[in-house]
C-alpha positions as CSV (number, residue, x, y, z in Angstrom):
1,M,-22.6,-38.7,5.6
2,P,-25.2,-38.1,2.9
3,A,-23.8,-37.9,-0.6
4,S,-25.1,-34.4,-1.1
5,H,-22.7,-33.2,1.6
6,E,-19.6,-34.9,0.4
7,A,-18.4,-32.0,-1.7
8,D,-18.7,-29.6,1.2
9,A,-17.1,-31.6,3.9
10,M,-13.5,-32.6,3.3
11,T,-10.8,-34.3,5.3
12,D,-7.2,-33.4,5.4
13,S,-4.6,-35.4,7.3
14,S,-2.3,-32.4,7.5
15,S,-5.0,-30.4,9.4
16,P,-6.2,-32.6,12.3
17,L,-9.6,-31.8,13.8
18,L,-9.2,-29.4,16.7
19,I,-12.5,-30.3,18.2
20,D,-13.3,-33.8,19.4
21,P,-17.1,-34.2,19.7
22,L,-16.8,-36.9,22.4
23,R,-14.5,-34.7,24.6
24,L,-16.7,-31.7,24.0
25,S,-19.8,-33.7,25.0
26,A,-18.3,-34.5,28.4
27,L,-18.0,-30.7,29.1
28,L,-21.6,-29.8,28.1
29,G,-23.2,-30.9,31.4
30,A,-27.0,-30.5,31.3
31,A,-26.8,-29.3,27.7
32,R,-25.1,-32.5,26.5
33,G,-28.2,-33.9,24.9
34,R,-29.2,-30.7,23.2
35,F,-26.4,-30.5,20.6
36,D,-25.2,-32.8,17.8
37,V,-21.7,-31.6,16.9
38,D,-20.0,-32.5,13.6
39,S,-16.3,-31.6,13.5
40,L,-14.8,-31.1,10.1
41,A,-11.2,-30.5,8.9
42,E,-12.5,-28.3,6.1
43,C,-15.7,-27.2,4.4
44,T,-16.9,-24.5,2.1
45,S,-19.0,-22.7,4.8
46,T,-20.4,-24.2,8.0
47,S,-23.5,-22.1,7.7
48,T,-24.1,-23.1,4.0
49,L,-23.6,-26.7,4.9
50,L,-26.0,-26.5,7.9
51,L,-28.7,-24.8,5.8
52,D,-28.4,-27.7,3.3
53,R,-28.8,-30.1,6.2
54,A,-31.8,-28.2,7.6
55,A,-33.5,-28.7,4.3
56,C,-33.0,-32.4,4.8
57,G,-34.5,-32.3,8.3
58,A,-31.5,-31.8,10.5
59,P,-32.7,-31.3,14.1
60,S,-32.5,-28.3,16.3
61,G,-29.0,-28.3,18.0
62,S,-27.1,-29.5,15.0
63,V,-23.7,-27.9,15.0
64,I,-20.8,-27.8,12.5
65,V,-17.4,-26.7,13.6
66,A,-14.6,-26.6,11.0
67,D,-10.8,-26.0,11.1
68,R,-11.0,-24.2,7.8
69,Q,-13.7,-22.7,5.6
70,S,-12.9,-22.1,2.0
71,A,-16.0,-19.8,1.6
72,G,-16.9,-18.7,5.1
73,R,-19.5,-16.0,5.1
74,G,-19.7,-12.8,7.2
75,S,-22.5,-10.2,7.2
76,R,-23.7,-8.7,3.9
77,G,-22.0,-11.4,1.8
78,R,-18.4,-10.7,3.1
79,H,-16.0,-13.5,3.3
80,W,-14.8,-14.7,6.7
81,L,-11.1,-15.8,6.6
82,A,-9.7,-17.7,9.5
83,S,-6.9,-20.2,10.3
84,P,-7.4,-23.2,12.6
85,Q,-5.0,-22.1,15.4
86,A,-6.1,-18.4,15.4
87,S,-9.8,-18.8,15.5
88,L,-12.9,-20.8,16.4
89,T,-15.5,-20.9,13.7
90,F,-18.8,-22.8,13.9
91,S,-22.5,-22.7,13.0
92,V,-25.6,-23.8,15.1
93,L,-29.0,-24.7,13.8
94,W,-31.9,-23.9,16.1
95,R,-35.6,-24.3,15.5
96,F,-38.2,-22.0,17.1
97,D,-41.9,-22.1,17.5
98,G,-43.8,-19.2,15.9
99,G,-43.1,-17.4,12.7
100,L,-40.1,-15.3,11.6
101,E,-41.5,-12.2,13.1
102,R,-40.9,-13.7,16.6
103,L,-37.1,-13.8,15.9
104,A,-36.6,-10.0,15.9
105,G,-33.5,-9.3,17.9
106,L,-32.1,-12.8,17.8
107,S,-28.6,-11.6,16.6
108,L,-28.4,-9.4,19.7
109,A,-29.4,-12.3,21.9
110,V,-26.7,-14.5,20.4
111,G,-24.1,-11.8,21.1
112,L,-25.2,-11.7,24.7
113,A,-24.7,-15.5,24.9
114,V,-21.2,-15.2,23.5
115,V,-20.2,-12.4,25.9
116,R,-21.5,-14.4,28.9
117,A,-19.5,-17.4,27.7
118,L,-16.3,-15.4,27.4
119,E,-16.9,-13.8,30.8
120,S,-17.3,-17.2,32.3
121,C,-13.8,-18.0,31.0
122,G,-12.4,-15.0,32.8
123,A,-12.3,-12.5,29.9
124,A,-12.6,-8.8,30.8
125,G,-13.7,-5.8,28.9
126,I,-15.9,-7.7,26.4
127,A,-18.8,-5.6,25.0
128,L,-21.6,-5.7,22.4
129,K,-22.2,-3.6,19.3
130,W,-25.5,-3.5,17.5
131,P,-26.5,-5.6,15.7
132,N,-24.1,-8.6,15.6
133,D,-20.6,-7.8,16.8
134,V,-18.7,-8.5,20.0
135,L,-15.9,-6.1,20.8
136,H,-12.8,-5.8,23.0
137,A,-11.5,-2.3,23.5
138,D,-13.7,-1.1,20.6
139,A,-12.1,-3.6,18.2
140,K,-13.9,-6.6,16.6
141,L,-13.4,-9.8,18.5
142,V,-16.4,-11.9,17.3
143,G,-18.5,-11.8,14.2
144,I,-22.0,-13.2,14.2
145,L,-24.2,-14.0,11.2
146,V,-27.8,-15.1,11.7
147,E,-29.7,-16.5,8.8
148,L,-33.5,-17.1,9.2
149,Q,-35.9,-19.3,7.4
150,S,-39.5,-20.4,8.0
151,N,-39.5,-24.2,8.5
152,A,-41.8,-24.4,5.5
153,Q,-39.3,-22.5,3.4
154,S,-36.6,-25.1,4.3
155,N,-38.9,-28.0,3.9
156,P,-42.6,-27.7,2.8
157,Q,-43.5,-30.6,5.0
158,N,-42.5,-28.7,8.1
159,D,-44.8,-26.7,10.4
160,P,-45.4,-23.3,8.5
161,D,-45.9,-21.6,11.9
162,S,-42.3,-22.3,13.1
163,A,-38.9,-21.0,12.0
164,L,-35.3,-21.9,12.1
165,A,-32.1,-20.0,12.5
166,V,-28.6,-20.9,11.4
167,I,-26.1,-18.9,13.5
168,G,-22.5,-18.6,12.3
169,I,-20.0,-17.5,14.8
170,G,-16.3,-16.6,14.2
171,L,-14.1,-15.9,17.2
172,N,-10.6,-14.6,17.0
173,L,-8.4,-16.4,19.4
174,T,-5.2,-14.7,18.3
175,L,-4.8,-11.7,16.1
176,P,-5.3,-12.4,12.3
177,D,-2.9,-11.1,9.7
178,G,-3.9,-7.8,8.0
179,E,-6.9,-5.6,8.6
180,I,-10.6,-5.8,8.0
181,E,-12.0,-3.1,5.7
182,R,-15.6,-2.1,5.6
183,D,-17.2,0.9,3.9
184,G,-13.7,2.0,3.0
185,V,-12.5,2.1,6.6
186,A,-9.9,-0.2,8.1
187,L,-11.4,-1.6,11.3
188,P,-9.3,-2.7,14.3
189,V,-9.4,-6.4,15.1
190,A,-9.2,-7.9,18.6
191,A,-8.3,-11.4,19.9
192,L,-9.4,-13.3,22.9
193,A,-5.7,-13.5,23.9
194,N,-5.9,-9.7,24.5
195,A,-8.6,-10.2,27.1
196,L,-7.2,-13.2,29.0
197,A,-3.8,-13.9,30.6
198,E,-4.0,-17.4,29.1
199,L,-6.3,-18.8,26.4
200,P,-8.6,-21.5,27.7
201,D,-8.7,-25.0,26.3
202,R,-10.6,-24.9,23.0
203,H,-13.0,-27.6,24.1
204,L,-13.8,-25.8,27.3
205,L,-14.3,-22.6,25.5
206,F,-16.6,-24.2,22.8
207,A,-18.6,-25.9,25.5
208,R,-19.2,-22.7,27.4
209,L,-20.3,-21.1,24.2
210,L,-22.8,-23.8,23.5
211,I,-24.1,-23.9,27.1
212,E,-24.8,-20.1,27.0
213,L,-26.4,-20.3,23.6
214,A,-28.8,-23.0,24.8
215,Q,-29.8,-20.9,27.8
216,V,-30.3,-17.7,25.6
217,F,-32.3,-19.7,23.1
218,D,-34.6,-20.9,25.9
219,D,-35.1,-17.4,27.2
220,F,-35.6,-16.0,23.8
221,S,-38.2,-18.7,23.0
222,T,-40.1,-17.7,26.1
223,G,-40.0,-13.9,25.9
224,G,-38.1,-12.7,22.9
225,F,-35.3,-10.2,23.1
226,A,-37.3,-8.2,25.6
227,V,-36.4,-10.5,28.4
228,L,-32.7,-10.2,27.5
229,R,-32.6,-6.5,26.8
230,E,-31.4,-5.4,30.2
231,A,-28.5,-7.8,30.2
232,W,-27.6,-6.7,26.7
233,Q,-27.8,-3.0,27.5
234,A,-25.4,-3.6,30.5
235,R,-22.8,-4.8,28.1
236,H,-23.4,-2.3,25.3
237,A,-20.1,-0.8,24.2
238,W,-21.6,2.5,22.8
239,Q,-24.4,3.2,25.3
240,D,-25.0,7.0,25.4
241,R,-22.0,7.7,23.1
242,P,-22.2,9.8,19.9
243,V,-22.6,7.6,16.8
244,R,-23.3,7.9,13.1
245,L,-25.2,5.6,10.8
246,L,-24.0,4.9,7.3
247,R,-25.6,3.4,4.3
248,D,-23.3,2.5,1.4
249,G,-20.6,4.6,3.0
250,R,-22.7,7.7,3.4
251,V,-23.8,9.2,6.7
252,V,-27.6,9.0,7.0
253,M,-28.0,9.9,10.7
254,T,-26.0,11.1,13.7
255,G,-26.9,11.2,17.3
256,V,-26.4,9.6,20.7
257,C,-26.8,5.8,20.9
258,R,-29.4,4.7,23.4
259,G,-29.0,1.0,22.9
260,A,-31.6,-1.4,21.7
261,D,-35.4,-1.5,21.9
262,V,-37.4,-4.5,23.2
263,D,-37.5,-5.9,19.6
264,G,-33.8,-5.3,18.9
265,A,-34.2,-2.0,17.0
266,L,-31.3,0.4,17.4
267,L,-32.3,3.6,19.3
268,V,-30.6,6.8,18.4
269,Q,-31.4,10.2,20.0
270,T,-31.2,12.8,17.3
271,A,-31.9,16.5,17.2
272,T,-35.5,15.7,16.1
273,G,-36.2,12.9,18.6
274,L,-35.6,9.3,19.3
275,E,-35.2,7.3,16.1
276,R,-35.7,3.5,15.7
277,C,-33.5,1.8,13.2
278,L,-34.0,-1.8,12.0
279,S,-32.6,-1.8,8.6
280,G,-29.9,-4.5,8.0
281,D,-28.1,-2.4,5.5
282,L,-27.0,0.2,8.0
283,T,-23.5,0.4,9.5
284,L,-23.0,1.8,13.0
285,R,-19.9,3.8,13.9
286,A,-18.8,5.7,17.0
287,L,-17.9,9.4,16.5
């Protein structure tokens, strides 16, 4: 391991690695050669570590999965807290042709891949919420954080007309302790154990997630979110439901949610017409 990563990746004999890369590789099928998985007992943040490695030329398909993250990140700088037995947390690096503008809607596409993977394991009642949450019974099951860079930004020697994404995913396997609070509101939290009679083997679950991510990345590279929109809409939790949009805890718009546009923009039918919302600082809530 490069010396620059030693401070971020730590071993702990009391916390055995829950993911064995060799065992995982055997479950990936045709996607086996597309991922290089590094399994760590503990690190500060899988996404931070992967961004560092991207700057050093880490290839597309690099993955870091960790039992524990001391500084795991959620959306808008929030911390993601998770225990090894109760969650599966990992980050994936993927490189795309074309500039950053071609990656609009990627977080929605990632959510679709996650739902498809959970469905393939037998989970029922899994749905999507704009822009980056996966729900079960209107409670948060999976958090997704997508961080984008131009390849030239991560390394000036790279192709300036291409871009990379580091996708952090945190999945609750069993219910965590306490509540998640956002904008002063306690949010319900779900676990995969609520959606399945029996939790799948962790390696099988992780393999299904990576397989579906690879397929969605291929589709997205070809046609953007537009080619995935219909499948996303079919799993949209709040389609045609009354919603409100908040910024810094204040309501800025109310209307009926019409899902996502071909570029991933949120569509809200208001009294004055159909509004498109792309701002990342907006919070969506059902009425």
